[in-house]
PAKOLTI-993405 format. One record per residue (C-alpha): x, y, z; residue number from 1; residue in three letters. Coordinates in nm, 2 decimals. Example, Ala and Ser with C-alpha at 12.3 -4.5 7.8 and 13.67 -1.06 7.14 Angstrom:
% residues 2
<<1.23; -0.45; 0.78>; 1; ALA>
<<1.37; -0.11; 0.71>; 2; SER>
END
This chain:
% residues 115
<<-4.94; 7.08; -31.82>; 1; UNK>
<<-5.17; 7.01; -31.52>; 2; UNK>
<<-5.40; 7.28; -31.40>; 3; UNK>
<<-5.31; 7.39; -31.05>; 4; UNK>
<<-5.60; 7.48; -30.81>; 5; UNK>
<<-5.45; 7.83; -30.75>; 6; UNK>
<<-5.39; 7.90; -31.11>; 7; UNK>
<<-5.02; 7.80; -31.11>; 8; UNK>
<<-4.93; 7.58; -31.40>; 9; UNK>
<<-4.68; 7.30; -31.35>; 10; UNK>
<<-4.59; 7.01; -31.58>; 11; UNK>
<<-4.58; 6.65; -31.47>; 12; UNK>
<<-4.20; 6.63; -31.45>; 13; UNK>
<<-4.19; 6.93; -31.22>; 14; UNK>
<<-4.44; 6.77; -30.99>; 15; UNK>
<<-4.24; 6.44; -30.99>; 16; UNK>
<<-3.92; 6.62; -30.90>; 17; UNK>
<<-4.09; 6.80; -30.61>; 18; UNK>
<<-4.22; 6.47; -30.47>; 19; UNK>
<<-3.88; 6.30; -30.51>; 20; UNK>
<<-3.69; 6.59; -30.34>; 21; UNK>
<<-3.93; 6.58; -30.04>; 22; UNK>
<<-3.88; 6.20; -29.99>; 23; UNK>
<<-3.51; 6.22; -30.02>; 24; UNK>
<<-3.48; 6.49; -29.75>; 25; UNK>
<<-3.68; 6.28; -29.49>; 26; UNK>
<<-3.50; 5.96; -29.57>; 27; UNK>
<<-3.17; 6.13; -29.61>; 28; UNK>
<<-3.16; 6.27; -29.25>; 29; UNK>
<<-3.24; 5.93; -29.10>; 30; UNK>
<<-2.99; 5.76; -29.33>; 31; UNK>
<<-2.72; 6.02; -29.25>; 32; UNK>
<<-2.77; 5.96; -28.88>; 33; UNK>
<<-2.74; 5.58; -28.93>; 34; UNK>
<<-2.43; 5.63; -29.15>; 35; UNK>
<<-2.26; 5.84; -28.88>; 36; UNK>
<<-2.33; 5.58; -28.62>; 37; UNK>
<<-2.19; 5.31; -28.85>; 38; UNK>
<<-1.87; 5.50; -28.90>; 39; UNK>
<<-1.77; 5.48; -28.53>; 40; UNK>
<<-1.88; 5.12; -28.49>; 41; UNK>
<<-1.63; 4.85; -28.42>; 42; UNK>
<<-1.60; 4.58; -28.68>; 43; UNK>
<<-1.82; 4.26; -28.67>; 44; UNK>
<<-1.61; 3.95; -28.66>; 45; UNK>
<<-1.68; 3.65; -28.88>; 46; UNK>
<<-1.88; 3.35; -28.76>; 47; UNK>
<<-1.67; 3.18; -28.49>; 48; UNK>
<<-1.86; 2.85; -28.48>; 49; UNK>
<<-1.65; 2.69; -28.75>; 50; UNK>
<<-1.33; 2.77; -28.55>; 51; UNK>
<<-1.49; 2.61; -28.24>; 52; UNK>
<<-1.59; 2.30; -28.44>; 53; UNK>
<<-1.23; 2.28; -28.58>; 54; UNK>
<<-1.09; 2.30; -28.22>; 55; UNK>
<<-1.32; 2.02; -28.11>; 56; UNK>
<<-1.22; 1.80; -28.40>; 57; UNK>
<<-0.85; 1.86; -28.32>; 58; UNK>
<<-0.90; 1.77; -27.96>; 59; UNK>
<<-1.07; 1.45; -28.07>; 60; UNK>
<<-0.78; 1.38; -28.30>; 61; UNK>
<<-0.54; 1.44; -28.01>; 62; UNK>
<<-0.72; 1.21; -27.78>; 63; UNK>
<<-0.72; 0.93; -28.04>; 64; UNK>
<<-0.36; 0.99; -28.13>; 65; UNK>
<<-0.25; 0.99; -27.77>; 66; UNK>
<<-0.44; 0.67; -27.69>; 67; UNK>
<<-0.30; 0.48; -28.00>; 68; UNK>
<<0.06; 0.59; -27.95>; 69; UNK>
<<0.06; 0.56; -27.57>; 70; UNK>
<<-0.04; 0.19; -27.61>; 71; UNK>
<<0.26; 0.14; -27.85>; 72; UNK>
<<0.50; 0.34; -27.64>; 73; UNK>
<<0.56; 0.59; -27.92>; 74; UNK>
<<0.62; 0.96; -27.88>; 75; UNK>
<<0.39; 1.19; -28.09>; 76; UNK>
<<0.60; 1.47; -28.25>; 77; UNK>
<<0.30; 1.67; -28.37>; 78; UNK>
<<0.13; 1.67; -28.03>; 79; UNK>
<<0.29; 2.00; -27.91>; 80; UNK>
<<0.21; 2.17; -28.24>; 81; UNK>
<<-0.15; 2.07; -28.23>; 82; UNK>
<<-0.18; 2.20; -27.87>; 83; UNK>
<<-0.03; 2.53; -27.98>; 84; UNK>
<<-0.28; 2.55; -28.28>; 85; UNK>
<<-0.57; 2.48; -28.04>; 86; UNK>
<<-0.45; 2.77; -27.82>; 87; UNK>
<<-0.42; 3.00; -28.12>; 88; UNK>
<<-0.77; 2.92; -28.24>; 89; UNK>
<<-0.92; 2.97; -27.89>; 90; UNK>
<<-0.75; 3.31; -27.86>; 91; UNK>
<<-0.90; 3.41; -28.19>; 92; UNK>
<<-1.24; 3.31; -28.07>; 93; UNK>
<<-1.18; 3.50; -27.75>; 94; UNK>
<<-1.09; 3.81; -27.94>; 95; UNK>
<<-1.38; 3.78; -28.18>; 96; UNK>
<<-1.63; 3.74; -27.89>; 97; UNK>
<<-1.48; 4.05; -27.72>; 98; UNK>
<<-1.53; 4.24; -28.04>; 99; UNK>
<<-1.89; 4.13; -28.05>; 100; UNK>
<<-1.94; 4.25; -27.69>; 101; UNK>
<<-1.78; 4.59; -27.78>; 102; UNK>
<<-2.00; 4.62; -28.08>; 103; UNK>
<<-2.31; 4.55; -27.88>; 104; UNK>
<<-2.22; 4.80; -27.62>; 105; UNK>
<<-2.14; 5.06; -27.89>; 106; UNK>
<<-2.48; 5.02; -28.05>; 107; UNK>
<<-2.66; 5.02; -27.72>; 108; UNK>
<<-2.50; 5.34; -27.60>; 109; UNK>
<<-2.53; 5.51; -27.94>; 110; UNK>
<<-2.90; 5.44; -27.98>; 111; UNK>
<<-2.97; 5.52; -27.61>; 112; UNK>
<<-2.84; 5.87; -27.68>; 113; UNK>
<<-3.07; 5.90; -27.98>; 114; UNK>
<<-3.39; 5.80; -27.79>; 115; UNK>
END
């Protein structure tokens, strides 16, 4: 037991519990506010740079294939499929970037309200 300046006796465990409760309340309110903001946030897309790199590599392949086969007078059956795949990848990048913009606007507006 530790002597209290006003004659109230408290043991060490009681004092530790009191300090812990006080800290949790302060941190808890801030954390709760952050958690509430996170609940309404749009998702964050994955890194789109590998998709962009993949598209660039496919375009280079297409250019090389076209040059080689054009010289030989041969039709390239996979050409149209590669073009479609490039379009799909670019649409994914477009959607991901739009999600990033929406996410940024959400956080800006949410935090603007809090300030």
